C-alpha positions as CSV (number, residue, x, y, z in Angstrom):
1,X,56.8,21.4,1.8
2,X,59.4,22.2,-0.7
3,X,60.8,19.8,-3.2
4,X,64.5,20.6,-3.6
5,X,66.5,20.2,-6.8
6,X,69.1,17.4,-6.7
7,X,72.7,18.2,-7.6
8,X,73.9,16.4,-10.8
9,X,76.7,13.9,-10.7
10,X,79.9,15.5,-11.8
11,X,82.3,12.8,-10.7
12,X,84.6,11.0,-13.1
13,X,88.1,11.1,-14.5
14,X,89.2,14.6,-15.6
15,X,91.4,14.7,-18.7
16,X,92.3,17.8,-20.6
17,X,93.1,15.8,-23.7
18,X,89.6,14.4,-24.4
19,X,86.8,15.9,-26.4
20,X,84.1,17.7,-24.4
21,X,80.7,19.2,-25.0
22,X,81.5,22.2,-22.8
23,X,82.5,25.6,-24.1
24,X,85.8,25.5,-22.2
25,X,86.9,29.0,-23.3
26,X,83.6,30.5,-22.1
27,X,83.9,28.7,-18.7
28,X,87.5,29.8,-18.3
29,X,86.6,33.3,-19.0
30,X,83.5,33.3,-16.6
31,X,85.3,31.6,-13.8
32,X,88.6,33.5,-14.2
33,X,86.9,36.9,-14.1
34,X,85.8,36.2,-10.6
35,X,88.1,33.5,-9.2
36,X,91.7,33.3,-10.4
37,X,92.5,29.6,-11.0
38,X,95.8,27.9,-11.1
39,X,94.7,24.6,-12.7
40,X,91.7,23.2,-14.5
41,X,90.6,19.9,-15.8
42,X,87.6,18.6,-17.7
43,X,85.8,15.6,-19.0
44,X,83.0,15.1,-21.5
45,X,80.3,16.9,-19.5
46,X,82.0,18.7,-16.6
47,X,85.0,20.8,-15.7
48,X,86.8,21.6,-12.4
49,X,88.7,24.8,-11.6
50,X,91.2,25.0,-8.7
51,X,90.8,28.5,-7.5
52,X,92.2,31.2,-5.2
53,X,89.4,32.8,-3.3
54,X,89.0,35.8,-1.0
55,X,86.7,34.8,1.9
56,X,85.2,38.3,2.2
57,X,83.9,38.4,-1.4
58,X,83.5,34.7,-2.0
59,X,79.7,34.5,-1.5
60,X,79.0,37.6,-3.7
61,X,81.3,36.6,-6.5
62,X,80.1,33.0,-6.6
63,X,76.4,34.1,-6.7
64,X,77.3,36.4,-9.6
65,X,79.0,33.5,-11.4
66,X,76.0,31.2,-10.7
67,X,73.5,33.7,-12.2
68,X,75.7,34.4,-15.2
69,X,76.4,30.7,-16.0
70,X,72.7,29.8,-15.4
71,X,71.7,32.0,-18.3
72,X,74.2,30.1,-20.5
73,X,73.0,26.6,-19.5
74,X,75.6,25.8,-16.9
75,X,75.7,25.2,-13.1
76,X,78.8,25.9,-10.9
77,X,79.4,24.2,-7.6
78,X,81.9,25.4,-5.0
79,X,83.6,22.8,-2.8
80,X,86.5,22.8,-0.3
81,X,88.5,19.6,-0.7
82,X,91.9,18.6,0.8
83,X,92.8,22.3,1.4
84,X,91.8,23.5,-2.0
85,X,88.8,25.5,-3.3
86,X,87.4,23.8,-6.4
87,X,84.6,25.1,-8.7
88,X,82.9,22.3,-10.6
89,X,80.9,23.3,-13.7
90,X,78.4,21.0,-15.4
91,X,75.4,21.3,-17.7
92,X,72.1,22.7,-16.2
93,X,69.4,20.0,-16.5
94,X,66.3,21.1,-18.4
95,X,63.1,20.8,-16.4
96,X,59.8,21.0,-18.2
97,X,57.5,23.5,-16.6
98,X,53.9,22.5,-16.0
99,X,51.2,25.1,-17.1
100,X,49.7,27.3,-14.4
101,X,46.2,25.8,-15.0
102,X,47.4,22.6,-13.4
103,X,48.1,24.5,-10.1
104,X,44.7,26.2,-10.4
105,X,42.7,23.0,-11.0
106,X,44.4,21.3,-8.0
107,X,43.8,24.4,-5.8
108,X,40.1,24.4,-6.7
109,X,39.8,20.7,-6.2
110,X,41.4,21.0,-2.8
111,X,39.1,23.8,-1.8
112,X,36.1,21.6,-2.7
113,X,37.4,18.5,-0.8
114,X,38.3,20.6,2.3
115,X,34.8,22.2,2.3
116,X,33.2,18.7,2.0
117,X,35.4,17.5,4.8
118,X,34.4,20.6,6.9
119,X,30.7,19.9,6.2
120,X,31.1,16.4,7.6
121,X,33.1,17.7,10.6
122,X,30.4,20.3,11.3
123,X,27.8,17.5,11.3
124,X,29.8,15.8,14.0
125,X,31.5,13.0,11.9
126,X,34.9,12.3,10.5
127,X,34.2,10.5,7.2
128,X,31.4,10.4,4.7
129,X,30.6,6.8,5.4
130,X,29.6,7.4,9.0
131,X,27.0,10.1,8.2
132,X,23.4,8.8,8.6
133,X,22.4,10.5,5.3
134,X,25.2,11.2,2.8
135,X,23.2,13.9,1.0
136,X,23.2,16.0,4.2
137,X,26.8,16.7,3.5
138,X,25.7,18.8,0.5
139,X,23.2,20.9,2.4
140,X,24.0,24.7,2.1
141,X,24.1,25.2,5.9
142,X,26.6,22.4,6.4
143,X,28.8,23.5,3.4
144,X,28.9,27.1,4.5
145,X,29.8,26.2,8.0
146,X,32.3,23.7,6.8
147,X,33.9,26.3,4.5
148,X,34.3,29.0,7.2
149,X,34.9,26.9,10.2
150,X,37.4,24.4,8.7
151,X,38.3,24.8,5.0
152,X,39.2,28.5,5.3
153,X,41.5,28.2,8.4
154,X,43.2,25.0,7.2
155,X,43.8,26.3,3.7
156,X,45.0,29.6,5.1
157,X,47.7,27.7,7.1
158,X,48.7,25.5,4.1
159,X,48.6,28.4,1.6
160,X,50.7,30.7,3.8
161,X,53.2,27.9,4.4
162,X,53.7,27.3,0.7
163,X,53.8,31.0,-0.3
164,X,56.5,31.5,2.4
165,X,58.6,29.1,0.4
166,X,57.6,30.7,-2.9
167,X,58.4,34.3,-2.1
168,X,61.7,33.5,-0.3
169,X,62.8,31.4,-3.2
170,X,62.1,34.4,-5.5
171,X,64.1,36.6,-3.2
172,X,67.1,34.3,-3.5
173,X,66.8,34.0,-7.3
174,X,65.8,30.4,-7.2
175,X,63.2,29.5,-9.8
176,X,60.3,27.6,-8.4
177,X,56.8,26.6,-9.2
178,X,53.6,27.8,-7.7
179,X,52.1,25.4,-5.0
180,X,50.7,22.1,-6.1
181,X,47.8,21.4,-3.7
182,X,46.9,17.7,-3.2
183,X,43.1,17.1,-2.8
184,X,41.7,14.1,-1.1
185,X,38.0,13.4,-0.9
186,X,36.7,12.6,2.6
187,X,36.5,8.8,2.1
188,X,39.1,7.6,4.5
189,X,37.7,5.8,7.5
190,X,37.8,7.8,10.8
191,X,40.2,10.5,9.8
192,X,40.0,13.1,6.9
193,X,41.3,16.6,6.4
194,X,40.4,16.9,2.7
195,X,44.0,17.2,1.5
196,X,47.5,15.8,1.6
197,X,48.9,19.3,1.9
198,X,50.9,21.0,-0.9
199,X,54.4,21.3,-2.3
200,X,56.4,23.5,-4.6
201,X,59.0,22.3,-7.0
202,X,62.4,24.1,-7.2
203,X,63.7,24.4,-10.7
204,X,67.1,25.5,-9.6
205,X,69.6,24.1,-7.1
206,X,70.0,25.8,-3.8
207,X,72.7,28.4,-4.3
208,X,74.2,28.5,-0.8
209,X,73.5,27.6,2.9
210,X,71.7,30.9,3.5
211,X,69.2,30.4,0.7
212,X,68.8,26.7,1.7
213,X,68.1,27.8,5.3
214,X,65.8,30.7,4.4
215,X,63.7,28.8,2.0
216,X,63.5,25.8,4.3
217,X,62.3,27.8,7.4
218,X,60.1,30.2,5.5
219,X,57.2,27.7,5.1
220,X,57.0,26.3,8.6
221,X,57.5,29.7,10.2
222,X,54.8,31.4,8.1
223,X,52.3,28.5,8.6
224,X,53.0,28.4,12.3
225,X,52.2,32.1,12.7
226,X,48.8,31.4,11.2
227,X,48.2,28.0,12.9
228,X,48.7,29.5,16.4
229,X,45.8,32.0,16.3
230,X,43.6,29.5,14.5
231,X,44.3,27.0,17.3
232,X,43.7,29.6,20.0
233,X,40.3,30.6,18.4
234,X,39.4,26.9,18.2
235,X,40.2,26.4,21.9
236,X,38.3,29.5,22.9
237,X,35.2,28.3,21.1
238,X,35.4,24.6,22.1
239,X,33.2,22.8,24.6
240,X,34.5,21.3,27.8
241,X,33.4,17.8,28.3
242,X,34.1,15.0,30.8
243,X,37.3,13.1,30.1
244,X,36.4,9.5,29.4
245,X,39.2,6.9,29.9
246,X,40.3,5.2,26.7
247,X,39.2,1.8,27.8
248,X,35.6,3.1,28.4
249,X,35.2,4.9,25.1
250,X,32.3,3.7,22.8
251,X,33.3,1.9,19.6
252,X,34.3,4.2,16.7
253,X,35.2,7.1,19.0
254,X,38.3,9.1,18.0
255,X,40.7,10.7,20.5
256,X,43.3,13.2,19.3
257,X,46.7,13.6,20.9
258,X,47.9,16.9,22.2
259,X,51.1,18.9,21.8
260,X,52.9,21.0,24.4
261,X,51.7,24.1,22.6
262,X,48.1,23.1,22.6
263,X,48.3,22.2,26.3
264,X,49.8,25.6,27.0
265,X,47.2,27.5,25.0
266,X,44.4,25.5,26.6
267,X,45.6,26.4,30.1
268,X,45.9,30.1,29.2
269,X,42.6,30.4,27.4
270,X,40.2,28.0,29.3
271,X,39.6,27.1,32.9
272,X,39.4,23.3,32.5
273,X,38.3,21.5,35.7
274,X,40.0,18.2,36.7
275,X,38.8,15.1,34.8
276,X,37.5,17.3,31.9
277,X,38.9,17.9,28.5
278,X,38.3,19.8,25.3
279,X,35.8,18.6,22.7
280,X,37.4,19.0,19.2
281,X,35.5,21.4,16.9
282,X,36.3,22.2,13.2
283,X,38.3,25.3,13.9
284,X,40.4,23.6,16.6
285,X,40.8,20.6,14.3
286,X,42.1,22.9,11.5
287,X,44.7,24.4,13.9
288,X,45.6,20.9,15.2
289,X,46.3,19.8,11.7
290,X,48.2,22.9,10.9
291,X,50.5,22.4,13.9
292,X,50.9,18.8,13.1
293,X,51.9,19.5,9.5
294,X,54.4,22.2,10.7
295,X,56.1,19.7,13.1
296,X,56.3,17.0,10.4
297,X,57.8,19.4,7.9
298,X,60.4,20.4,10.5
299,X,61.7,16.9,10.9
300,X,65.4,16.9,9.9
301,X,65.2,14.3,7.1
302,X,65.6,14.3,3.3
303,X,63.7,16.8,1.3
304,X,61.5,17.9,4.2
305,X,61.8,21.6,5.3
306,X,63.6,20.4,8.3
307,X,66.1,18.6,6.0
308,X,66.9,21.9,4.4
309,X,67.3,23.7,7.7
310,X,69.4,21.1,9.4
311,X,71.6,20.6,6.2
312,X,72.3,24.3,6.2
313,X,73.3,24.3,9.9
314,X,74.9,20.9,10.4
315,X,76.2,20.1,6.9
316,X,76.8,16.4,6.3
317,X,76.0,15.7,9.9
318,X,72.3,16.4,9.1
319,X,71.9,12.7,8.3
320,X,72.5,11.8,12.0
321,X,69.8,14.2,13.1
322,X,67.5,12.5,10.5
323,X,68.1,9.1,11.9
324,X,67.5,10.2,15.4
325,X,64.2,11.8,14.3
326,X,63.1,8.6,12.5
327,X,63.9,6.5,15.6
328,X,61.8,8.8,17.8
329,X,59.0,8.6,15.3
330,X,59.0,4.8,15.3
331,X,58.8,4.8,19.1
332,X,55.9,7.4,19.2
333,X,53.3,6.0,16.8
334,X,54.7,7.5,13.6
335,X,56.3,4.3,12.2
336,X,54.4,4.5,8.9
337,X,55.6,8.0,8.1
338,X,59.1,7.0,9.3
339,X,59.2,4.3,6.7
340,X,58.0,6.7,4.0
341,X,61.0,9.0,4.9
342,X,63.4,6.1,4.8
343,X,62.3,4.4,1.6
344,X,60.8,7.2,-0.4
345,X,62.4,10.5,0.7
346,X,65.7,9.3,1.9
347,X,67.8,10.6,4.8
348,X,70.5,12.5,3.0
349,X,70.0,16.1,1.7
350,X,72.0,17.3,-1.3
351,X,74.5,20.1,-0.5
352,X,73.9,23.6,-1.9
353,X,76.1,24.9,-4.8
354,X,78.2,27.0,-2.4
355,X,78.7,24.6,0.5
356,X,81.5,26.7,2.0
357,X,80.2,30.0,3.2
358,X,78.8,29.7,6.8
359,X,75.6,30.9,8.2
360,X,75.4,34.1,10.2
361,X,74.3,34.5,13.8
362,X,70.8,35.6,12.9
363,X,70.1,32.4,11.1
364,X,71.6,30.3,13.9
365,X,69.2,32.0,16.3
366,X,66.3,31.2,14.0
367,X,67.4,27.6,14.0
368,X,66.8,27.5,17.7
369,X,63.4,29.0,17.1
370,X,62.7,26.2,14.6
371,X,63.7,23.6,17.2
372,X,61.3,25.1,19.7
373,X,58.5,25.1,17.2
374,X,59.2,21.4,16.4
375,X,59.3,20.4,20.0
376,X,56.2,22.3,21.1
377,X,54.1,21.4,18.0
378,X,55.1,17.7,17.8
379,X,52.3,15.3,18.8
380,X,53.8,12.1,20.2
381,X,50.7,9.9,19.6
382,X,48.4,11.8,17.3
383,X,45.3,9.6,16.9
384,X,43.6,6.8,18.8
385,X,40.5,5.2,17.3
386,X,38.5,2.8,19.6
């Protein structure tokens, strides 16, 4: 998951007769070299330039302006309002960078918690409280198998996802942090994966729709390419067991929902007789979690990766896709996460600095790919505990 930078508020009355903290001559020179302007206004902390633009060179010139002003502590924003191209300029907020050792400690802690979780899963349980002897979790055999059969495949999916965001952000000149992994000890009843995933923090605003789209899709697409073979290996090594109806399950039994992709892979890899199903093993569970995380991140809401993607493609209409997704989540057992999106993340996604230049055909085709990944990976009812 990527944590996008929110655009600062630059609204307010513009008056060329008031005192300002901006270097107006510098801004006039920087903007004027690239975009001839026929009018400009400013207030205490922001300025606006009414410009003439050439569509063919707009993206290149604006990105050059962004990089130049960023070094001088400013941020430009291009908007098309009432038939006019307007470049707003405001101060660039200063964000304190956390030292790298914070990322390393969180990574090590997450490796430990996922190995412990894998040890419990290898023993045939889902939380540390249900194990007959808690100390068995720390036996070398269980830890080694937990590391290779669960922690390694799961961390590979999550790590690849986050590094996809990281490297594409660097490609677009967007300063971003290394991933912050979120460790969780296996103490939750009935369901543990050892982590709440990871996130990166963008220190710069998204420069344009292309960067917003590329950075948004890079994580889910990268993680998906790892999650699919992990899931396939998990299915190929899984046991086939009789399918017990939900009302006849013993107390404490956990049943995992399936996605269209898992169903497809199961039919291609295994010959499952009628009234039989797959018994979840640690590798398959890691792939199941990876696909689940991918689908959640592709939801078109707020600061989720899907919010980035849908905002780049649909513009301000992204909020309607977000509300549709939340409504579907409430109807399919995801009501808790739906409320997290509504009240903590929000439905709206801030626009990129250049919200005018459209996406190309290649990215629109990738948008369709992202939709297919979302639909085929989404699990309607993920978990049932008797």
